[in-house]
C-alpha positions, 0 to 999 in steps of 0.5 A: 255676772261673776261667772261671766266675768271669770269665764271671759277672763279665761277666754281672754287669757287663752286668746293671749296665749294663742296669740303668743304661740302664733307669734312664736310659730311665725318667728320659727317659720321665718327663721326656718325659711331663711335657713332653707333659702340660704342653703338653697343659695349655697347649693346654687352657688356650688352647682354654678361653680361645678358647671363653670369648672366643667365648662373650663375643662370642656373648653380646654379639651376643645382647644386640645382637639382643635390643635390635634386636628390642625396637626393631623391636617398639616401631616396629611398635607405633607404626606399628600405633597410627598406622595404627589412628588414621588408619583411625579418622580416615578413617571418616566 
């Protein structure tokens, strides 16, 4: 029985070491997953900020183009009016 008790004690000791190693591994994995999640969140926030800045620039450009289009339309309307007036004046 002494051999069995000693062998059983070693097995129990090995099981205890294995349990502690598994616990340590789980702790490290949990920490690494939390770090990865935090980094992913940072990347999403950076991407969101970049997209918002791009959208602001696109909206500003859209406003500039709408203003330029409006000015061009007004200039064309004045030119058409002037051409019509000149064509009426040129007729006998």
